[in-house]
C-alpha beads as a LAMMPS data file, in Angstrom:
LAMMPS data file: protein, C-alpha beads

344 atoms
343 bonds

1 atom types
1 bond types

-500.0 500.0 xlo xhi
-500.0 500.0 ylo yhi
-500.0 500.0 zlo zhi

Masses

1 110.0

Atoms # bond

1 1 1 281.133 244.363 132.474
2 1 1 281.533 243.813 128.702
3 1 1 278.423 243.250 126.569
4 1 1 279.226 239.593 125.907
5 1 1 279.942 238.909 129.569
6 1 1 276.715 240.684 130.566
7 1 1 274.706 238.559 128.135
8 1 1 276.238 235.341 129.462
9 1 1 275.564 236.392 133.056
10 1 1 271.941 237.266 132.298
11 1 1 271.519 233.901 130.568
12 1 1 272.843 232.094 133.645
13 1 1 270.511 234.073 135.899
14 1 1 267.423 233.550 133.753
15 1 1 267.875 229.962 132.635
16 1 1 270.281 228.409 135.132
17 1 1 269.038 230.320 138.187
18 1 1 272.493 231.650 139.071
19 1 1 272.459 232.869 142.724
20 1 1 273.974 236.234 141.776
21 1 1 270.655 237.166 140.196
22 1 1 269.233 238.107 143.598
23 1 1 270.603 241.625 143.143
24 1 1 268.014 242.143 140.382
25 1 1 264.999 241.170 142.489
26 1 1 264.246 244.735 143.713
27 1 1 264.038 245.882 140.091
28 1 1 261.697 243.001 139.322
29 1 1 259.547 244.145 142.230
30 1 1 259.345 247.606 140.711
31 1 1 258.480 246.080 137.326
32 1 1 255.723 244.013 138.991
33 1 1 254.290 247.183 140.511
34 1 1 254.266 248.940 137.142
35 1 1 252.518 245.956 135.533
36 1 1 249.905 245.953 138.292
37 1 1 249.172 249.652 137.937
38 1 1 248.931 249.364 134.164
39 1 1 246.528 246.418 134.396
40 1 1 244.371 248.321 136.906
41 1 1 244.192 251.323 134.595
42 1 1 242.963 249.149 131.705
43 1 1 240.590 247.063 133.859
44 1 1 239.038 250.202 135.363
45 1 1 238.605 251.859 131.972
46 1 1 240.945 254.780 132.697
47 1 1 243.106 253.495 129.853
48 1 1 240.830 252.743 126.908
49 1 1 240.850 249.569 124.838
50 1 1 239.844 250.073 121.201
51 1 1 238.052 247.588 118.969
52 1 1 239.280 247.402 115.396
53 1 1 236.822 247.313 112.499
54 1 1 237.861 243.725 111.824
55 1 1 238.655 240.833 114.202
56 1 1 242.130 240.566 115.737
57 1 1 244.288 237.539 116.532
58 1 1 247.347 238.240 118.678
59 1 1 250.463 236.064 118.457
60 1 1 252.926 236.921 121.210
61 1 1 254.907 235.655 124.171
62 1 1 255.505 236.510 127.805
63 1 1 259.284 236.095 127.676
64 1 1 262.084 238.265 126.357
65 1 1 263.838 236.835 123.337
66 1 1 262.751 234.739 120.387
67 1 1 260.235 231.923 120.662
68 1 1 259.138 231.293 117.073
69 1 1 256.430 233.947 116.715
70 1 1 257.287 234.878 113.134
71 1 1 256.909 231.336 111.710
72 1 1 253.712 231.006 113.744
73 1 1 252.302 234.196 112.207
74 1 1 253.172 232.966 108.694
75 1 1 251.573 229.583 109.379
76 1 1 248.430 231.277 110.678
77 1 1 248.244 233.520 107.611
78 1 1 248.395 230.451 105.368
79 1 1 245.796 228.540 107.370
80 1 1 243.326 231.434 107.556
81 1 1 243.713 232.180 103.865
82 1 1 242.867 228.535 103.118
83 1 1 239.649 229.046 105.111
84 1 1 238.558 232.006 103.039
85 1 1 239.940 234.889 105.099
86 1 1 242.062 237.775 103.839
87 1 1 244.543 238.313 106.689
88 1 1 246.822 241.283 107.239
89 1 1 249.698 241.631 109.686
90 1 1 250.507 244.344 112.222
91 1 1 254.103 244.559 113.474
92 1 1 255.983 246.885 115.791
93 1 1 258.973 246.978 113.438
94 1 1 261.837 246.620 115.904
95 1 1 265.172 247.666 114.478
96 1 1 263.751 249.831 111.693
97 1 1 264.458 253.547 111.399
98 1 1 260.730 254.250 110.847
99 1 1 259.538 252.094 113.737
100 1 1 257.997 255.166 115.405
101 1 1 255.726 255.964 112.448
102 1 1 253.090 254.208 110.337
103 1 1 254.052 252.585 107.049
104 1 1 252.952 249.846 104.704
105 1 1 255.626 247.226 104.114
106 1 1 256.195 245.788 100.651
107 1 1 258.320 242.846 99.547
108 1 1 261.067 245.247 98.423
109 1 1 260.969 247.576 101.458
110 1 1 264.374 248.206 103.033
111 1 1 264.698 246.214 106.266
112 1 1 266.772 249.061 107.719
113 1 1 263.668 251.238 107.425
114 1 1 260.831 248.875 108.357
115 1 1 262.663 246.268 110.455
116 1 1 263.755 242.761 109.524
117 1 1 260.688 240.819 110.700
118 1 1 258.073 242.956 108.870
119 1 1 259.964 242.626 105.581
120 1 1 260.232 238.871 106.054
121 1 1 256.508 238.712 106.859
122 1 1 255.670 240.698 103.724
123 1 1 257.819 238.473 101.508
124 1 1 256.681 235.153 102.905
125 1 1 253.117 236.039 103.894
126 1 1 252.205 237.793 100.615
127 1 1 249.586 239.814 102.452
128 1 1 249.283 243.425 103.672
129 1 1 251.776 244.286 106.430
130 1 1 251.732 247.520 108.406
131 1 1 254.427 248.692 110.819
132 1 1 253.182 251.036 113.502
133 1 1 253.674 251.326 117.290
134 1 1 250.011 252.418 117.310
135 1 1 248.466 249.057 116.507
136 1 1 244.932 250.474 116.537
137 1 1 245.856 252.827 113.700
138 1 1 247.651 249.983 111.914
139 1 1 244.560 247.767 112.131
140 1 1 242.519 250.544 110.531
141 1 1 245.020 250.736 107.666
142 1 1 244.801 246.994 107.117
143 1 1 241.014 247.169 106.927
144 1 1 241.347 249.951 104.346
145 1 1 243.695 247.702 102.356
146 1 1 241.079 244.933 102.209
147 1 1 242.102 242.692 105.097
148 1 1 239.239 241.087 107.025
149 1 1 241.296 239.848 109.987
150 1 1 244.343 241.321 111.742
151 1 1 247.179 239.146 112.965
152 1 1 249.138 241.172 115.516
153 1 1 252.742 240.007 115.651
154 1 1 254.150 240.313 119.190
155 1 1 251.124 242.196 120.518
156 1 1 250.303 240.286 123.694
157 1 1 251.241 243.224 125.953
158 1 1 249.632 245.881 123.733
159 1 1 246.306 246.094 125.567
160 1 1 245.150 249.217 123.755
161 1 1 244.127 247.032 120.807
162 1 1 241.239 244.713 121.726
163 1 1 241.656 241.156 120.549
164 1 1 239.350 238.267 119.705
165 1 1 241.885 235.469 120.164
166 1 1 245.272 235.275 121.875
167 1 1 248.086 232.819 121.193
168 1 1 251.190 232.706 123.376
169 1 1 254.306 231.025 121.959
170 1 1 256.898 229.471 124.282
171 1 1 260.386 228.279 123.377
172 1 1 260.426 224.633 124.419
173 1 1 264.145 224.582 125.157
174 1 1 264.236 227.689 127.335
175 1 1 260.688 227.458 128.646
176 1 1 259.904 230.239 131.085
177 1 1 263.379 230.185 132.611
178 1 1 263.394 230.861 136.346
179 1 1 259.795 232.174 136.056
180 1 1 260.696 235.597 137.426
181 1 1 259.793 238.966 135.976
182 1 1 262.299 241.196 134.194
183 1 1 265.115 241.850 134.870
184 1 1 265.654 239.037 137.409
185 1 1 263.996 236.644 134.951
186 1 1 262.867 236.579 131.323
187 1 1 259.149 237.198 131.937
188 1 1 257.438 240.259 130.480
189 1 1 254.310 239.304 132.434
190 1 1 253.639 236.846 135.237
191 1 1 253.096 233.150 134.563
192 1 1 249.423 233.637 135.446
193 1 1 249.027 235.579 132.194
194 1 1 248.998 232.224 130.406
195 1 1 245.615 231.481 131.960
196 1 1 244.139 234.430 130.045
197 1 1 245.184 233.368 126.534
198 1 1 243.125 231.013 124.401
199 1 1 246.039 228.787 123.400
200 1 1 249.685 228.209 124.303
201 1 1 251.946 226.870 121.555
202 1 1 255.368 225.374 122.268
203 1 1 258.262 225.521 119.817
204 1 1 259.625 222.004 120.293
205 1 1 259.142 220.003 123.457
206 1 1 258.677 221.946 126.676
207 1 1 261.378 220.976 129.163
208 1 1 260.105 221.423 132.691
209 1 1 262.146 221.884 135.823
210 1 1 260.895 221.082 139.294
211 1 1 258.485 224.015 139.319
212 1 1 254.734 223.495 139.062
213 1 1 253.162 223.603 135.620
214 1 1 250.191 225.801 134.828
215 1 1 247.052 224.389 133.239
216 1 1 247.819 226.399 130.122
217 1 1 251.229 224.754 129.793
218 1 1 249.719 221.316 130.305
219 1 1 247.240 221.982 127.480
220 1 1 249.861 223.465 125.145
221 1 1 250.207 222.295 121.547
222 1 1 253.711 221.610 120.263
223 1 1 255.076 222.469 116.841
224 1 1 258.399 222.049 115.062
225 1 1 260.357 224.353 112.773
226 1 1 261.601 222.321 109.828
227 1 1 264.277 223.230 107.279
228 1 1 264.443 221.407 103.960
229 1 1 266.701 223.613 101.858
230 1 1 269.314 226.336 101.847
231 1 1 269.045 229.255 99.410
232 1 1 271.732 231.569 98.127
233 1 1 271.156 235.191 99.044
234 1 1 271.797 236.216 95.439
235 1 1 268.962 233.973 94.263
236 1 1 271.118 231.813 92.002
237 1 1 270.489 228.439 93.657
238 1 1 268.463 226.509 96.227
239 1 1 269.836 223.200 97.447
240 1 1 268.507 220.480 99.792
241 1 1 270.041 221.190 103.166
242 1 1 271.067 217.560 103.505
243 1 1 273.612 218.140 100.741
244 1 1 275.675 220.153 103.229
245 1 1 275.975 217.283 105.699
246 1 1 279.592 216.787 106.744
247 1 1 280.668 220.298 105.693
248 1 1 281.820 223.150 107.924
249 1 1 280.056 226.519 107.697
250 1 1 280.009 229.847 109.459
251 1 1 276.559 230.242 111.045
252 1 1 275.364 233.807 111.660
253 1 1 272.312 234.559 113.787
254 1 1 270.960 237.898 115.036
255 1 1 267.799 236.450 116.537
256 1 1 266.388 236.017 120.031
257 1 1 267.715 232.475 120.460
258 1 1 270.715 231.948 118.135
259 1 1 271.419 228.496 119.546
260 1 1 268.194 227.165 118.069
261 1 1 269.491 228.028 114.582
262 1 1 272.903 226.502 115.261
263 1 1 271.292 223.317 116.573
264 1 1 269.046 223.168 113.509
265 1 1 272.101 223.094 111.245
266 1 1 273.812 220.473 113.388
267 1 1 270.683 218.336 113.146
268 1 1 271.481 218.032 109.431
269 1 1 275.070 216.963 110.070
270 1 1 276.625 220.371 109.443
271 1 1 279.687 221.457 111.427
272 1 1 278.990 224.944 112.755
273 1 1 281.301 227.860 113.551
274 1 1 278.991 230.044 115.654
275 1 1 278.608 233.814 115.266
276 1 1 276.012 235.328 117.601
277 1 1 274.747 238.893 117.233
278 1 1 272.130 240.801 119.257
279 1 1 268.527 240.324 118.150
280 1 1 267.649 242.609 115.187
281 1 1 271.320 243.667 114.814
282 1 1 271.929 245.624 111.608
283 1 1 274.292 243.183 109.899
284 1 1 276.591 244.404 107.150
285 1 1 278.592 242.441 104.617
286 1 1 281.770 243.120 106.539
287 1 1 280.222 241.267 109.492
288 1 1 280.137 238.171 107.291
289 1 1 283.766 238.141 106.177
290 1 1 285.709 235.622 108.233
291 1 1 288.911 235.325 106.208
292 1 1 288.353 231.840 104.770
293 1 1 286.380 230.060 102.064
294 1 1 283.772 228.346 104.242
295 1 1 280.146 228.884 103.264
296 1 1 278.226 231.395 105.413
297 1 1 274.752 230.367 106.603
298 1 1 272.222 232.675 108.241
299 1 1 268.556 232.840 109.179
300 1 1 266.024 234.151 106.696
301 1 1 265.340 237.079 109.025
302 1 1 268.996 238.097 108.812
303 1 1 269.119 237.590 105.047
304 1 1 266.522 240.296 104.372
305 1 1 268.930 242.909 105.754
306 1 1 271.663 242.209 103.208
307 1 1 270.054 242.114 99.771
308 1 1 271.133 240.008 96.817
309 1 1 274.406 241.698 95.884
310 1 1 276.620 239.084 97.527
311 1 1 278.706 236.140 96.388
312 1 1 277.742 232.505 96.022
313 1 1 278.990 231.428 99.441
314 1 1 276.227 233.256 101.352
315 1 1 273.122 231.193 102.153
316 1 1 269.963 231.508 104.226
317 1 1 267.818 228.717 105.631
318 1 1 264.025 229.198 105.510
319 1 1 261.974 227.262 108.056
320 1 1 258.392 226.052 108.017
321 1 1 256.125 225.395 110.981
322 1 1 254.739 221.877 111.190
323 1 1 252.050 220.804 113.657
324 1 1 250.218 217.547 114.221
325 1 1 247.031 217.876 112.100
326 1 1 245.017 216.169 114.830
327 1 1 245.949 218.974 117.235
328 1 1 245.909 221.765 114.646
329 1 1 242.359 221.085 113.412
330 1 1 240.439 221.979 116.611
331 1 1 242.691 225.004 117.197
332 1 1 241.951 226.381 113.736
333 1 1 238.247 225.578 114.037
334 1 1 238.094 227.519 117.296
335 1 1 239.884 230.519 115.767
336 1 1 237.634 230.451 112.689
337 1 1 234.494 230.249 114.821
338 1 1 235.634 233.194 116.936
339 1 1 236.429 235.317 113.879
340 1 1 233.192 234.570 112.068
341 1 1 231.165 235.293 115.190
342 1 1 232.799 238.714 115.426
343 1 1 232.012 239.497 111.786
344 1 1 228.273 238.830 112.165

Bonds

1 1 1 2
2 1 2 3
3 1 3 4
4 1 4 5
5 1 5 6
6 1 6 7
7 1 7 8
8 1 8 9
9 1 9 10
10 1 10 11
11 1 11 12
12 1 12 13
13 1 13 14
14 1 14 15
15 1 15 16
16 1 16 17
17 1 17 18
18 1 18 19
19 1 19 20
20 1 20 21
21 1 21 22
22 1 22 23
23 1 23 24
24 1 24 25
25 1 25 26
26 1 26 27
27 1 27 28
28 1 28 29
29 1 29 30
30 1 30 31
31 1 31 32
32 1 32 33
33 1 33 34
34 1 34 35
35 1 35 36
36 1 36 37
37 1 37 38
38 1 38 39
39 1 39 40
40 1 40 41
41 1 41 42
42 1 42 43
43 1 43 44
44 1 44 45
45 1 45 46
46 1 46 47
47 1 47 48
48 1 48 49
49 1 49 50
50 1 50 51
51 1 51 52
52 1 52 53
53 1 53 54
54 1 54 55
55 1 55 56
56 1 56 57
57 1 57 58
58 1 58 59
59 1 59 60
60 1 60 61
61 1 61 62
62 1 62 63
63 1 63 64
64 1 64 65
65 1 65 66
66 1 66 67
67 1 67 68
68 1 68 69
69 1 69 70
70 1 70 71
71 1 71 72
72 1 72 73
73 1 73 74
74 1 74 75
75 1 75 76
76 1 76 77
77 1 77 78
78 1 78 79
79 1 79 80
80 1 80 81
81 1 81 82
82 1 82 83
83 1 83 84
84 1 84 85
85 1 85 86
86 1 86 87
87 1 87 88
88 1 88 89
89 1 89 90
90 1 90 91
91 1 91 92
92 1 92 93
93 1 93 94
94 1 94 95
95 1 95 96
96 1 96 97
97 1 97 98
98 1 98 99
99 1 99 100
100 1 100 101
101 1 101 102
102 1 102 103
103 1 103 104
104 1 104 105
105 1 105 106
106 1 106 107
107 1 107 108
108 1 108 109
109 1 109 110
110 1 110 111
111 1 111 112
112 1 112 113
113 1 113 114
114 1 114 115
115 1 115 116
116 1 116 117
117 1 117 118
118 1 118 119
119 1 119 120
120 1 120 121
121 1 121 122
122 1 122 123
123 1 123 124
124 1 124 125
125 1 125 126
126 1 126 127
127 1 127 128
128 1 128 129
129 1 129 130
130 1 130 131
131 1 131 132
132 1 132 133
133 1 133 134
134 1 134 135
135 1 135 136
136 1 136 137
137 1 137 138
138 1 138 139
139 1 139 140
140 1 140 141
141 1 141 142
142 1 142 143
143 1 143 144
144 1 144 145
145 1 145 146
146 1 146 147
147 1 147 148
148 1 148 149
149 1 149 150
150 1 150 151
151 1 151 152
152 1 152 153
153 1 153 154
154 1 154 155
155 1 155 156
156 1 156 157
157 1 157 158
158 1 158 159
159 1 159 160
160 1 160 161
161 1 161 162
162 1 162 163
163 1 163 164
164 1 164 165
165 1 165 166
166 1 166 167
167 1 167 168
168 1 168 169
169 1 169 170
170 1 170 171
171 1 171 172
172 1 172 173
173 1 173 174
174 1 174 175
175 1 175 176
176 1 176 177
177 1 177 178
178 1 178 179
179 1 179 180
180 1 180 181
181 1 181 182
182 1 182 183
183 1 183 184
184 1 184 185
185 1 185 186
186 1 186 187
187 1 187 188
188 1 188 189
189 1 189 190
190 1 190 191
191 1 191 192
192 1 192 193
193 1 193 194
194 1 194 195
195 1 195 196
196 1 196 197
197 1 197 198
198 1 198 199
199 1 199 200
200 1 200 201
201 1 201 202
202 1 202 203
203 1 203 204
204 1 204 205
205 1 205 206
206 1 206 207
207 1 207 208
208 1 208 209
209 1 209 210
210 1 210 211
211 1 211 212
212 1 212 213
213 1 213 214
214 1 214 215
215 1 215 216
216 1 216 217
217 1 217 218
218 1 218 219
219 1 219 220
220 1 220 221
221 1 221 222
222 1 222 223
223 1 223 224
224 1 224 225
225 1 225 226
226 1 226 227
227 1 227 228
228 1 228 229
229 1 229 230
230 1 230 231
231 1 231 232
232 1 232 233
233 1 233 234
234 1 234 235
235 1 235 236
236 1 236 237
237 1 237 238
238 1 238 239
239 1 239 240
240 1 240 241
241 1 241 242
242 1 242 243
243 1 243 244
244 1 244 245
245 1 245 246
246 1 246 247
247 1 247 248
248 1 248 249
249 1 249 250
250 1 250 251
251 1 251 252
252 1 252 253
253 1 253 254
254 1 254 255
255 1 255 256
256 1 256 257
257 1 257 258
258 1 258 259
259 1 259 260
260 1 260 261
261 1 261 262
262 1 262 263
263 1 263 264
264 1 264 265
265 1 265 266
266 1 266 267
267 1 267 268
268 1 268 269
269 1 269 270
270 1 270 271
271 1 271 272
272 1 272 273
273 1 273 274
274 1 274 275
275 1 275 276
276 1 276 277
277 1 277 278
278 1 278 279
279 1 279 280
280 1 280 281
281 1 281 282
282 1 282 283
283 1 283 284
284 1 284 285
285 1 285 286
286 1 286 287
287 1 287 288
288 1 288 289
289 1 289 290
290 1 290 291
291 1 291 292
292 1 292 293
293 1 293 294
294 1 294 295
295 1 295 296
296 1 296 297
297 1 297 298
298 1 298 299
299 1 299 300
300 1 300 301
301 1 301 302
302 1 302 303
303 1 303 304
304 1 304 305
305 1 305 306
306 1 306 307
307 1 307 308
308 1 308 309
309 1 309 310
310 1 310 311
311 1 311 312
312 1 312 313
313 1 313 314
314 1 314 315
315 1 315 316
316 1 316 317
317 1 317 318
318 1 318 319
319 1 319 320
320 1 320 321
321 1 321 322
322 1 322 323
323 1 323 324
324 1 324 325
325 1 325 326
326 1 326 327
327 1 327 328
328 1 328 329
329 1 329 330
330 1 330 331
331 1 331 332
332 1 332 333
333 1 333 334
334 1 334 335
335 1 335 336
336 1 336 337
337 1 337 338
338 1 338 339
339 1 339 340
340 1 340 341
341 1 341 342
342 1 342 343
343 1 343 344
């Protein structure tokens, strides 16, 4: 089965509950067993959990694919900084050639080395960022660099690092799919894991099927990702995204849920020619040549891989997380209280 056909089949199994997915259930059973053994080893103390010198907030998900974690991390960095904290970010660094080692990420670090998300986090967050599969070691480095709180990007399943607050992000459009574990479904952990986190956030509006909702889902807080401008990769111009309404563009996305980016552009009246790539794909300039003069739009995460040495027709679209202040205030107060209690 070709890669594209495999992806489409998996999508039908996970999110449309295609009957052919039953052949994957034995593998999901094996995955469930592995999860259970791993949890027992941590709960019994055979596998050790390590406390960092500074408090830790984890932002993660329980599904495969993108949910909006990166914008959530950036929003949290901004909010904590406004409350007097000096946050630093730990990332696994998927897609980078040095993802198996420890390194500090700067705004000019090569995304091919550190991974696309860490470079984006360093540029937008303007705070210390460390890439390391050993998140305990990374947290120590952040403390040495002056951070007083760690934000662990995509660390929900990394139990070796103790955490003071957990946030799980769910894609509102995809939800939890068929609610089965990998590979028969998109879940990295069971739905019951949501009961253990302090807060569930939903990117958009959660669309439920006929399955029962958990208490955590019922108490979830929604947010939106908003785009107001498009920026040339070469840095020569930023333009209100509404100015592109009625135009046709090539839209490139190598993220967990490319359709969300395509729909975002269409929301602004842009006609989209879709180009999907695997999440974290190492895009090259030749991948962006389509033999015509249409503008080429991409996500900010994809833009960091390409650098500024491109023509004027290449644009990226930054997004910002927006949340109802009435709902955001108690969430942030709870996080702040938890962090300050740990520091005493």
